[in-house]
N, C-alpha and C positions, 0 to 999 in steps of 0.2 A: 238636076238639081233639085236633089230632097229636099221637103219644103215640111221644118217641123211642124206640130202639133201648136196652137195655145194652150199654156199651161195655165190652172186657173186652181186656186187653193180656197177661197170661199163658195159658199152657197149665194149670198145674195151675190157676188163676179157674175156667176153660174150663170143666174136666171137673167140680167138685164144681157149680157152678152147670150143667150137664146133667146128671150124676145126682141134682140133689135135684129136677130139674124131673120125671125119667123117676118119682122117688121120689111125688112127689107127683101124677102124671097116668094113676095103673095102664091107666085108659081108653083113651089116646088120649097113647100115650109116643114117638112118631113123628118122628123128628132129621130135617129137610130142612138137606146143604147147599148154600150157592151159592160156589164157590171165587172171586173174581176178583183184579186184581191193582189194583180202585179206577179212581176216574178216569170213574165207575158213568153209561154215558147208558139209554137206553131199549132196546135187546137184555140188558142185566145189570137192567133192572127189570122186563122177560118171567120171565125165569128166579125172581127174585123168586118177584114175583107165585104161578106155576106149585106154587112152596115153598110161601110162605104157606096157599095152598089145599090144599094135598095134608097138611100137617104138622101135629103138634100144639105144635112149635117151629122156629125157618127160625133157620140160622147163617147170616152171610153170613160169608165171612172176605175181607179186604183185603190183599197183602203181593204188594209187587215181590218177587218172586224172583230173584235172585242170579242162579244157577247155570242158569238157561235161557238167558239172557245170552250169546252167546258174545263175543270182542274184538272192539270197534270200535262194536257194534249199544250199541241209546237207552239201555243202565242209567240215567245219569245226569239222562237228561233226560225220561225217560219219564217222561207227565202224570200231576200228584199233587195230593187236592183231599180233602182229608179230610172239611174241612166241607160241602162239598157232596153227600159221597158218604152221609152222613148223613142228609143233608135227603132223599136220594132215598130211601135205607135204610126209612127214616120212614112217607116216601109208601105206602111197601110191605111195610107192617104186619111188617119183621124185626122179629124180635125179641133176637139179639142178631148185634151186628160186631166179629169179632173181628181185631185190630188189631197184634197182633207185630211186633216187632223184628226185626233180621234177629238180633240176636245171641241173644234168644228160638228161634227156629227151629234155627237152630245156633250152639248155644254151645259145641260142641266143634268140635276136626277133623275134621274128616267122613269116612270111611270108606270106606260103604257109601249106594251107588247104586245104584237104581231102574232098567232098562233089559227095553226090549220090544223085541227081535227085529222082521226082517220089514215090517211097517207102519208103522215107521222109517226102511225101506231108501229112500224115494221123497218124491216132492214134498220138504217144508219142513224131512223129517230128512234132505236131502244136500244142502239149500243152508244149513242152517242146522245140524252138526252140532254131537253133544252137546249139543240146544238138547230134545229129549223126554226126555232120560237127567235133568235137572232139572225136567220140567216133572212127570215124575211118579212122580220124589223127591220132591215136594212133596206133591202131591196124596195120595199113599201116607203121606205124614203125618200131614197131616191129616183121612184117615182114619180114621188110631191114634187122632190126637187127638181128634173129634169124635165118633163114632162111633154117623156118620149110617147111620138106614136108606136114603136113597135124594141121590142127590146131582145136580145141576142143568147141564147146557153148555147152551151157543150153538153149535148146527151148521153156523155162519160160521167156524169150523176142525174141519172136520169128521174131519180128519185127526188132530186130537187125542184128540175123543170115540173115533175107535176104537180109539186107542192104550188110553185110560184102558180102553175096555172090556176089550180084548182082556187089560190086567190081574190089575182086578179078578176074568177067569173062569180066570186062569192059576193067580194065587193064592189061590183063593178066597173073595175076599172079600164078607162078608158085605152089600154095598151094592148097592142099585139104581141102575144109570146113567138118568137122564134124558132124553134128545135134545131137545133145545127150538131150535126155525124159526130161519132166520135176520131180524133185522128191518131192516129197512130206511128209507132218508129218502124222503121224496113222489117222490123223480125216481129211487128203486133204490139208491144208492150205498149198500151196506152199512154199518150202523152198526160205530165202531172207534171206542177211545182214541184211538189214531191222526192218525183222522181229524181233529185240531184241528192237523199240523205240516204240514197241504193250503194250500198259495197260493191265491190264487185260480183261478188256468187252470189250476194244477193239479187245484185239483179235479173242476172245470169237464171236463179230461180222463178225467178220472177213473173218468166216467156208464160209457167204454167197458165197464168189466166190467159193468159188471152189464147192456148191453145186447149186447155179443158175447154174453155168454149164453143168453142170451133166447133169441138169435139161433139158438144151437147145440141149442139140442130143436127148433127148427125146422127147422131145415136134418135131423134126425136122424130126421123126422116124414117130409118130405117126400123124405130124397134118400136111394140105399143107400150110404153112407160107411160107409166102415172108421175104427178107431179115430184115425189115421195121415195119414187124411183130415181126418176131423174137427177135429185139432193142427195141421196146418199150418191149415186155415182159420180155425180160432181168430185165429192165431199173426198170421196180415194180417191179417183186421181189426181185433188189439187195435193194432199196431202203426200204421194210418191216425192215432192223434192222435202229434205228434210226442215229447210229453214223457214216452212209456211207455215204460220199460225193462224186459222180458223177463224175470224169474224163470225160470220156468215155466210150462207146460201142459202139464197131461195128464187122460188119461179113463180110469177103472181100476174095475174090478168094489167095490162097498161090502157090506161094510165091511173084507174082506183085505186090500183095495189090490195087488189081485194085476191082473199088465199083465194086457189085453183085447189077443191073437190077431189076427193085419189078417184076420176074416172084418167080413164089413156089422156095422154094430153094433147093429141089432133084430134079436134073437133070441141071440146070440152072450153074452153075458153071463152069468153063470153060474149057474145055482137059489140061487134065494133071496137073489139079492145084487141090490141096486141097479147103479143106471152112477152114478158119480161125477164129474162133471167142474171140473177147479179148476182155479186160476189163483193164481200173484202177481205182479206187476206193483210198478216203483216210477215214482213219478213227483216226478221231484225226490229228498231225500232220503231220503222215505217212502214203506216196502214195506209195504202192503197186497196182504189174500187174498180172494179171494171163489171162490165154486161154486156148482151147484147140482145135487143129492142125488134123480134122478131114477128113479121105479119102471119099468121095467122094459115092466112087463107094461102100463098104464096109457099110457105111450109109444105103443106099439105099438095102442092103439085110440083113438090122434089122440087123447089127452089124457094130461097126465104130472104125475105130482106133483113139486112141486119145493120143496125145503125152500129 
């Protein structure tokens, strides 16, 4: 029999319940947090399963955060389905679902913003100004509210993981950030809540993202490509499908997201860094992101660790 999680809508009650849990479970007090904007899919479910396995208590937060949406973005149309999300949470074994309203999270005029520099200077940070200020601010609020031991984020948004990791490091936040692999459909499309916006032909053509990223790994292994050459080849490949409107294609060191100079990619990445190949492409009105995060040493050995 499926046990449904406890639904909590206020900060005060959530803090009280977590404190009671820790007091009652001195030998297993760890709390895992999975922050989401809801409309959950198998990618989110994988994060929840990981947290449930790792921790004594798992908190799923569902909050469509208005301050990370820019003018003209899809805040009002962002897909929402609370009952469906609760079923997914129950199936994953989640203990608590935190479902605050905007007025609960932002009850007063907001005069404080958490800004992470440098790692937000590229990729979505350029094309969506202010987006990561909104992300880092709401995540810091959730960390302060829940005080989790671990927090789980999907690597489909690898830049978001880098931003949150930098914030936690620089501000000495006592939370372990757990990055989790991208979950894909059987045909390779990265799972996203925004995939529901895609028309039939748009979804078909969106497969070019995963295909071109897989090709990029082969091109790096087989050729003496520089970062600009790989970017150009990826843009050419993606542009072969007529509905693709490229926002960006980039190749960077990860996790600091520093640029790679005009050298052969194999051997040019900084020590202790991975190689991030990241793309953002619109199909109709739907903007999709995808990436490959590649271990440089293993690529050189003709295998790759692509998350």
